[in-house]
C-alpha positions in Angstrom: 4.9 -23.9 24.5 6.4 -20.5 24.6 6.7 -18.1 21.7 10.5 -18.1 22.1 10.3 -21.9 21.3 8.8 -21.0 17.9 10.9 -18.0 17.0 14.6 -17.6 16.3 15.8 -13.9 16.5 16.2 -13.9 12.7 12.6 -15.0 12.3 11.2 -11.6 13.5 11.2 -8.7 11.0 10.1 -5.1 11.5 8.9 -2.6 8.9 8.2 -5.1 6.1 7.2 -3.3 2.9 4.5 -5.0 0.9 1.5 -3.9 -1.1 -0.7 -7.1 -1.2 -1.6 -10.3 0.6 -0.1 -12.3 -2.3 3.2 -10.4 -2.0 3.2 -10.7 1.8 2.8 -14.5 1.6 5.7 -14.7 -0.9 7.9 -12.6 1.5 7.0 -14.9 4.4 7.7 -18.0 2.4 11.1 -16.7 1.2 12.1 -15.7 4.8 11.0 -19.0 6.2 12.7 -20.9 3.5 16.0 -19.3 4.3 15.6 -20.0 8.0 14.6 -23.7 7.7 16.4 -24.5 4.4 13.2 -25.6 2.6 12.3 -24.4 -0.9 10.2 -21.3 -0.6 7.9 -22.4 -3.4 6.9 -25.5 -1.3 6.2 -23.2 1.7 4.3 -20.7 -0.4 2.1 -23.5 -2.0 1.3 -24.9 1.4 0.4 -21.5 2.8 -1.7 -20.6 -0.3 -3.5 -24.0 -0.1 -4.5 -23.3 3.5 -5.6 -19.7 2.6 -8.0 -21.2 -0.1 -9.8 -22.9 2.8 -10.5 -19.5 4.3 -8.5 -16.5 5.3 -6.2 -16.7 8.3 -6.8 -13.0 8.9 -8.4 -13.0 12.3 -9.5 -9.4 12.4 -8.1 -6.5 14.4 -5.2 -6.1 12.0 -3.6 -9.6 12.7 -3.2 -12.8 10.7 -1.8 -16.3 11.4 -1.1 -18.0 8.1 -0.2 -21.6 8.8 0.6 -24.9 7.1 2.0 -28.3 7.6 5.1 -29.3 5.7 6.9 -32.6 5.1 10.5 -32.5 6.2 10.0 -30.2 9.2 10.9 -31.7 12.6 9.3 -29.0 14.8 6.9 -26.1 14.7 8.6 -22.9 13.6 7.3 -19.3 13.4 8.1 -16.1 11.5 6.7 -12.8 12.7 6.5 -9.7 10.5 5.3 -6.2 11.4 4.3 -4.4 8.2 5.2 -0.8 7.4 1.7 -0.3 5.9 -1.3 -2.5 6.5 -2.5 -4.7 3.6 -5.8 -6.2 2.7 -5.8 -9.8 3.9 -9.5 -10.8 3.4 -9.8 -10.7 7.2 -13.0 -11.6 9.0 -13.6 -8.0 9.9 -12.5 -6.6 6.5 -9.7 -4.6 8.1 -6.2 -4.6 6.7 -3.4 -6.5 8.5 -0.2 -5.1 9.9 1.0 -8.0 12.2 1.5 -11.4 10.8 2.7 -14.6 12.5 3.4 -17.5 10.1 3.4 -21.0 11.7 4.8 -24.0 9.9 4.5 -27.4 11.4 5.6 -31.0 10.6 3.1 -33.0 8.6 2.3 -35.2 11.6 2.2 -32.5 14.2 -1.3 -32.6 15.6 -1.5 -31.3 19.2 1.8 -29.4 18.8 0.5 -27.4 15.9 -2.8 -26.7 17.7 -0.9 -25.6 20.8 1.2 -23.2 18.8 -1.9 -21.7 17.1 -3.6 -21.3 20.4 -0.5 -19.5 21.8 -0.3 -17.1 19.0 -4.0 -16.5 19.1 -3.7 -15.5 22.8 -0.9 -13.1 21.9 -3.1 -11.5 19.2 -5.9 -11.0 21.7 -3.7 -9.1 24.2 -4.3 -5.4 23.2 -1.5 -4.1 25.4 1.0 -6.4 23.7 -0.4 -5.6 20.2 0.1 -1.9 20.9 3.8 -2.5 21.9 4.4 -4.6 18.8 2.9 -1.9 16.6 5.0 0.8 18.4 8.3 -1.0 18.0 10.6 -0.1 15.2 13.3 -2.7 15.3 13.3 -6.5 14.8 15.4 -6.9 18.0 12.8 -5.0 20.0 10.0 -7.1 18.5 11.8 -10.3 19.2 12.3 -9.3 22.8 8.6 -8.5 23.3 7.5 -11.8 21.7 10.1 -13.8 23.7 9.1 -12.1 27.0 5.3 -12.5 26.3 4.9 -16.0 27.5 7.2 -15.5 30.5 5.2 -12.5 31.6 1.9 -14.4 31.4 3.4 -17.4 33.3 4.7 -15.3 36.2 
């Protein structure tokens, strides 16, 4: 599974302005809702329910909020680069500036785990993280993310 399989060009947003984790999750849910035509409140509730189990802030300024939703037919992603890092209750206590939301069908077992593993690998690649943080346009971010899997496979 490649990142390009999870992301449409419109699912990548640069320079998002937000001041809190709560607001960020709302922005992610609204954007995802528009892309997949599912009510943003349902998405937000699912993400918040998962966050109550423990923060999806991995440390190092990155987070992978994720949830399963009835009605989805495939795993989808939304990537946001924040203008200013926000507190995300991350494992290392550091604020987050790169966020990759994953939404999966209710019955997606292995597919959901593969997508999480793929994004986790991306977020461990320091050179790619530096490029993502240094990009100022959504198109440039999408190009970097779409090329990531292909570079590693070559």
